[in-house]
DSSP file (Angstrom, degrees, kcal/mol; ACC not computed):
  #  RESIDUE AA STRUCTURE BP1 BP2  ACC     N-H-->O    O-->H-N    N-H-->O    O-->H-N    TCO  KAPPA ALPHA  PHI   PSI    X-CA   Y-CA   Z-CA
    1    1 A X     >        0   0    0      0, 0.0     4,-1.0     0, 0.0     3,-0.0   0.000 360.0 360.0 360.0 145.8   19.4    0.6    6.8
    2    2 A X  H  >  +     0   0    0      1,-0.2     4,-2.1     2,-0.2     5,-0.3   0.824 360.0  62.0 -70.1 -31.2   18.1    2.9    4.1
    3    3 A X  H  > S+     0   0    0      1,-0.2     4,-2.4     2,-0.2    -1,-0.2   0.915 103.7  47.4 -63.7 -42.8   16.5    0.0    2.2
    4    4 A X  H  4 S+     0   0    0      1,-0.2    -1,-0.2     2,-0.2    -2,-0.2   0.813 111.6  51.4 -69.2 -29.7   14.1   -0.8    5.0
    5    5 A X  H  < S+     0   0    0     -4,-1.0     3,-0.3     1,-0.1    -1,-0.2   0.896 117.4  36.2 -74.8 -39.8   13.1    2.8    5.6
    6    6 A X  H  < S+     0   0    0     -4,-2.1    22,-2.3     1,-0.2     2,-0.4   0.878 129.8  28.9 -82.5 -39.0   12.2    3.5    2.0
    7    7 A X  S  < S-     0   0    0     -4,-2.4    -1,-0.2    -5,-0.3    20,-0.2  -0.704  79.3-179.6-124.1  79.7   10.7    0.1    1.0
    8    8 A X        -     0   0    0     18,-0.5    18,-1.5    -2,-0.4     2,-0.3  -0.387  34.7-103.5 -77.6 157.7    9.2   -1.5    4.1
    9    9 A X  E     -A   25   0A   0     16,-0.2     2,-0.3    -5,-0.1    16,-0.2  -0.617  44.3-174.2 -74.3 136.7    7.5   -4.9    4.0
   10   10 A X  E     -A   24   0A   0     14,-3.2    14,-2.2    -2,-0.3     2,-0.4  -0.940  20.8-130.4-131.3 156.0    3.7   -4.6    4.2
   11   11 A X  E     -AB  23  53A   0     42,-0.7    42,-2.4    -2,-0.3     2,-0.6  -0.899  13.2-154.9-104.8 135.1    0.8   -7.1    4.5
   12   12 A X  E     -AB  22  52A   0     10,-3.3    10,-2.2    -2,-0.4     2,-0.4  -0.954  13.6-161.8-108.7 120.2   -2.1   -6.9    2.0
   13   13 A X  E     -AB  21  51A   0     38,-2.6    38,-2.2    -2,-0.6     8,-0.2  -0.839  22.5-109.1-107.3 140.2   -5.3   -8.4    3.5
   14   14 A X  E >   - B   0  50A   0      6,-2.3     3,-0.6    -2,-0.4     5,-0.3  -0.337  11.7-149.2 -65.8 140.5   -8.3   -9.5    1.4
   15   15 A X  T 3  S+     0   0    0     34,-2.1    -1,-0.1     1,-0.2    35,-0.1   0.456  87.7  81.9 -87.2  -1.7  -11.5   -7.4    1.7
   16   16 A X  T 3  S-     0   0    0     33,-0.2    -1,-0.2     4,-0.1    34,-0.1   0.543 106.9-116.1 -79.5  -6.1  -13.6  -10.6    1.0
   17   17 A X  S <  S+     0   0    0     -3,-0.6    -2,-0.1     3,-0.1    -1,-0.0   0.664  83.2 118.4  83.6  16.2  -13.3  -11.5    4.7
   18   18 A X  S    S-     0   0    0      2,-0.1     3,-0.1     1,-0.0    -3,-0.1   0.678  76.0-126.3 -88.5 -18.0  -11.3  -14.7    4.2
   19   19 A X        +     0   0    0     -5,-0.3     2,-0.2     1,-0.3    -4,-0.0   0.504  56.6 149.5  85.2   3.8   -8.2  -13.6    6.1
   20   20 A X        -     0   0    0     -7,-0.0    -6,-2.3     1,-0.0     2,-0.3  -0.493  25.3-168.3 -72.6 139.5   -5.9  -14.4    3.1
   21   21 A X  E     -A   13   0A   0     -8,-0.2     2,-0.3    -2,-0.2    -8,-0.2  -0.935  18.9-157.6-131.3 152.9   -2.8  -12.1    2.9
   22   22 A X  E     -A   12   0A   0    -10,-2.2   -10,-3.3    -2,-0.3     2,-0.4  -0.921  15.8-143.9-117.6 150.9    0.0  -11.3    0.5
   23   23 A X  E     +A   11   0A   0     -2,-0.3     2,-0.3   -12,-0.2   -12,-0.2  -0.974  34.2 144.0-117.7 131.7    3.3   -9.8    1.6
   24   24 A X  E     -A   10   0A   0    -14,-2.2   -14,-3.2    -2,-0.4     2,-0.3  -0.880  43.4-104.7-150.0 178.5    5.1   -7.3   -0.6
   25   25 A X  E     -A    9   0A   0     -2,-0.3     2,-0.3   -16,-0.2   -16,-0.2  -0.844  28.8-162.8-110.6 152.3    7.2   -4.1   -0.4
   26   26 A X        -     0   0    0    -18,-1.5     2,-0.7    -2,-0.3   -18,-0.5  -0.978  22.1-122.1-135.4 151.2    6.1   -0.6   -1.1
   27   27 A X     >  -     0   0    0     -2,-0.3     4,-2.3   -20,-0.2   -20,-0.2  -0.813  17.5-158.7 -90.5 116.5    7.9    2.6   -1.9
   28   28 A X  T  4 S+     0   0    0    -22,-2.3    -1,-0.1    -2,-0.7   -21,-0.1   0.791  88.8  57.5 -68.5 -27.8    6.9    5.2    0.7
   29   29 A X  T  4 S+     0   0    0    -23,-0.3     3,-0.4     1,-0.2    -1,-0.2   0.919 115.3  34.8 -68.7 -42.1    7.8    8.2   -1.5
   30   30 A X  T  4 S+     0   0    0      1,-0.2     2,-0.3    -3,-0.1    -2,-0.2   0.831 131.8  29.0 -81.2 -33.0    5.4    7.1   -4.3
   31   31 A X     <  +     0   0    0     -4,-2.3    -1,-0.2     1,-0.1    -2,-0.1  -0.678  61.1 158.2-129.9  76.9    2.6    5.7   -2.1
   32   32 A X        +     0   0    0     -3,-0.4    -1,-0.1    -2,-0.3     3,-0.1   0.788  64.0  65.7 -72.1 -24.7    2.5    7.4    1.3
   33   33 A X  S    S-     0   0    0      1,-0.2     2,-0.1    -5,-0.0    -2,-0.0  -0.258 108.2 -64.9 -86.8 178.9   -1.1    6.4    1.9
   34   34 A X        -     0   0    0      1,-0.1     2,-0.3    -2,-0.1    -1,-0.2  -0.424  56.2-124.2 -67.0 139.1   -2.4    2.9    2.3
   35   35 A X        -     0   0    0     -2,-0.1    17,-2.3    -4,-0.1     2,-0.4  -0.630  22.7-168.3 -88.3 139.6   -2.0    0.7   -0.7
   36   36 A X  E     +C   51   0A   0     -2,-0.3     2,-0.3    15,-0.2    15,-0.2  -0.991  11.4 172.8-128.8 123.7   -5.0   -1.0   -2.4
   37   37 A X  E     -C   50   0A   0     13,-2.5    13,-3.6    -2,-0.4     2,-0.7  -0.943  32.2-126.9-128.5 150.3   -4.4   -3.7   -5.1
   38   38 A X  E     +C   49   0A   0     -2,-0.3     2,-0.3    11,-0.2    11,-0.2  -0.876  46.3 157.3 -97.8 114.0   -6.7   -6.1   -6.9
   39   39 A X  E     -C   48   0A   0      9,-2.3     9,-2.7    -2,-0.7     2,-0.4  -0.838  45.1 -85.4-134.9 168.7   -5.3   -9.6   -6.5
   40   40 A X  E     -C   47   0A   0     -2,-0.3     2,-0.6     7,-0.3     7,-0.2  -0.606  29.7-158.1 -80.7 129.9   -6.5  -13.2   -6.7
   41   41 A X  E >>> -C   46   0A   0      5,-2.7     5,-1.3    -2,-0.4     4,-1.2  -0.929   0.7-162.9-106.0 109.6   -8.0  -14.7   -3.5
   42   42 A X  T 345S+     0   0    0     -2,-0.6    -1,-0.1     1,-0.2     5,-0.1   0.711  84.8  62.6 -67.8 -19.2   -7.8  -18.5   -3.8
   43   43 A X  T 345S+     0   0    0      1,-0.2    -1,-0.2     3,-0.1    -2,-0.0   0.841 117.3  26.8 -76.6 -32.4  -10.3  -19.0   -1.0
   44   44 A X  T <45S-     0   0    0     -3,-0.7    -2,-0.2     2,-0.2    -1,-0.2   0.452 104.9-130.0-104.3  -3.6  -13.2  -17.4   -2.9
   45   45 A X  T  <5S+     0   0    0     -4,-1.2     2,-0.3     1,-0.2    -3,-0.2   0.861  72.8  82.9  58.1  43.4  -11.6  -18.2   -6.3
   46   46 A X  E   <S- C   0  41A   0     -5,-1.3    -5,-2.7    -7,-0.1     2,-0.4  -0.970  85.6 -85.0-159.1 170.5  -11.8  -14.7   -7.8
   47   47 A X  E     + C   0  40A   0     -2,-0.3     2,-0.3    -7,-0.2    -7,-0.3  -0.683  50.1 165.9 -84.1 133.2  -10.1  -11.4   -7.8
   48   48 A X  E     - C   0  39A   0     -9,-2.7    -9,-2.3    -2,-0.4     2,-0.3  -0.877  41.7 -84.0-137.0 169.1  -10.8   -9.0   -5.0
   49   49 A X  E     - C   0  38A   0     -2,-0.3   -34,-2.1   -11,-0.2     2,-0.4  -0.579  36.3-158.5 -76.7 138.0   -9.3   -5.8   -3.5
   50   50 A X  E     -BC  14  37A   0    -13,-3.6   -13,-2.5    -2,-0.3     2,-0.3  -0.978   8.9-159.6-116.2 130.6   -6.5   -6.2   -1.1
   51   51 A X  E     -BC  13  36A   0    -38,-2.2   -38,-2.6    -2,-0.4   -15,-0.2  -0.858  24.4-105.5-114.0 147.4   -5.8   -3.4    1.3
   52   52 A X  E     -B   12   0A   0    -17,-2.3     2,-0.3    -2,-0.3   -40,-0.2  -0.466  35.7-155.3 -66.8 133.6   -2.6   -2.6    3.3
   53   53 A X  E      B   11   0A   0    -42,-2.4   -42,-0.7    -2,-0.2   -18,-0.1  -0.862 360.0 360.0-111.5 149.8   -2.9   -3.4    6.9
   54   54 A X              0   0    0     -2,-0.3    -1,-0.1   -44,-0.1    -2,-0.0   0.379 360.0 360.0-114.1 360.0   -0.9   -1.8    9.7
């Protein structure tokens, strides 16, 4: 399917070392490199960077 090729599911893992993950989709045309987002980590109760894992 074209949808899966252009917008694959990715896992975002917390950089705080808690192992918490978010699952989202990303557009490969706009973001060909690994994605980094600042999101809330409930285990440390603050916002931290989440990086795309492969």
